[in-house]
Legacy VTK file of the C-alpha trace (Angstrom):
# vtk DataFile Version 3.0
C-alpha trace
ASCII
DATASET POLYDATA
POINTS 135 float
13.975 -57.727 25.249
13.796 -55.312 28.162
10.646 -54.668 30.110
9.230 -52.159 29.730
10.375 -52.143 26.091
13.054 -49.550 25.327
14.624 -48.458 22.057
18.371 -47.863 21.721
18.623 -44.302 20.353
21.866 -45.099 18.525
20.863 -48.310 16.736
17.066 -47.934 16.707
16.726 -51.525 17.953
14.976 -52.859 21.004
17.282 -53.013 24.022
17.951 -56.410 25.575
18.437 -57.204 29.255
20.874 -59.850 30.477
21.838 -61.690 33.635
20.311 -60.572 36.940
18.400 -57.739 35.256
16.754 -60.190 32.834
15.810 -62.501 35.715
14.274 -59.631 37.691
12.185 -58.610 34.692
11.175 -62.249 34.180
9.977 -62.638 37.791
8.039 -59.372 37.465
6.379 -60.529 34.245
5.401 -63.882 35.763
3.743 -62.124 38.709
2.133 -59.406 36.559
0.765 -61.645 33.801
-2.485 -63.520 34.323
-2.388 -67.133 33.098
-4.097 -67.467 29.689
-3.461 -63.745 29.015
-0.906 -64.613 26.336
-2.614 -66.475 23.524
0.583 -68.093 22.250
1.727 -69.101 25.778
-1.410 -69.613 27.901
0.561 -71.429 30.628
2.823 -68.386 31.196
2.151 -66.156 34.199
0.365 -66.635 37.482
-3.079 -66.502 39.061
-2.259 -63.455 41.200
-5.199 -61.412 39.898
-7.613 -64.162 40.973
-6.811 -63.268 44.587
-7.084 -59.468 44.446
-10.628 -59.253 45.773
-10.552 -62.265 48.070
-11.735 -62.095 51.638
-8.631 -61.579 53.749
-7.420 -64.571 55.716
-3.998 -65.909 56.618
-4.907 -69.279 55.125
-5.767 -67.837 51.703
-2.639 -65.675 51.684
-0.521 -68.715 52.562
-2.116 -70.733 49.733
-1.409 -67.853 47.334
2.213 -67.592 48.490
2.749 -71.338 48.000
1.139 -71.342 44.535
3.101 -68.293 43.416
6.372 -69.818 44.624
5.672 -73.016 42.664
4.717 -70.992 39.585
7.726 -68.664 39.643
10.205 -71.508 40.261
8.733 -73.555 37.415
8.902 -70.641 34.960
12.196 -69.000 35.968
15.007 -71.568 36.333
17.629 -68.882 37.009
16.634 -68.415 40.670
16.754 -70.328 43.955
15.916 -69.681 47.613
12.636 -67.993 46.652
10.520 -66.456 49.379
7.077 -65.052 48.491
5.123 -62.831 50.868
1.589 -61.713 50.043
-0.549 -59.188 51.884
-3.708 -57.221 51.364
-3.399 -53.479 51.828
-5.648 -51.494 54.128
-7.412 -50.250 51.015
-9.688 -53.091 49.912
-8.733 -54.494 46.564
-4.949 -54.076 46.650
-2.841 -57.194 46.772
0.872 -56.739 47.420
3.233 -59.568 46.508
6.950 -59.496 47.348
9.344 -62.050 45.884
12.859 -62.329 47.299
15.251 -64.716 45.596
18.871 -65.577 44.870
20.147 -65.517 41.297
21.722 -68.918 40.621
24.620 -67.491 38.635
26.663 -65.300 40.939
24.509 -65.704 44.060
23.125 -62.157 44.024
20.109 -61.635 46.309
17.306 -59.548 44.775
13.626 -58.781 45.142
10.559 -57.737 43.200
7.391 -56.379 44.768
4.196 -55.777 42.863
0.849 -54.288 43.778
-2.313 -55.340 41.936
-5.672 -53.681 42.181
-7.591 -50.432 42.217
-6.471 -49.627 38.669
-2.746 -49.486 39.345
0.322 -51.663 39.381
3.775 -50.887 40.708
6.939 -52.646 41.564
9.871 -51.782 43.770
13.413 -51.502 42.569
16.131 -51.443 45.245
13.608 -50.503 47.912
12.173 -47.483 46.109
8.751 -47.460 44.477
9.019 -47.411 40.714
5.867 -47.045 38.657
5.486 -49.357 35.668
1.886 -48.674 34.828
-0.844 -46.623 36.418
-4.336 -46.681 34.944
LINES 1 136
135 0 1 2 3 4 5 6 7 8 9 10 11 12 13 14 15 16 17 18 19 20 21 22 23 24 25 26 27 28 29 30 31 32 33 34 35 36 37 38 39 40 41 42 43 44 45 46 47 48 49 50 51 52 53 54 55 56 57 58 59 60 61 62 63 64 65 66 67 68 69 70 71 72 73 74 75 76 77 78 79 80 81 82 83 84 85 86 87 88 89 90 91 92 93 94 95 96 97 98 99 100 101 102 103 104 105 106 107 108 109 110 111 112 113 114 115 116 117 118 119 120 121 122 123 124 125 126 127 128 129 130 131 132 133 134
């Protein structure tokens, strides 16, 4: 199923993503979902939100990047050559995570970036900010 969920106006069914689009949505969901958030799959997701209000330090950001890389690679087998970069924005309480990866099938290079904190989340799509959810 696509994320965010979309309905096909012709068939009335949920639309389904495939290939590189499905992988991109999967990486986004892993980064956006807090572990234990899904009752039926408590191991799914990452601990990104645990770092939102941390005291900024290069060491903590490096630990986060390493943990997120391990998590994403273990939950999304369709990618390789993953590079995670994490940073805290100038506004306290915003954590920005960028994941760049290669899709195994076809070798396409892609990226997902997500911002957590201060009541909003966003991700980038082809270098342009695209809002998924703003609270």
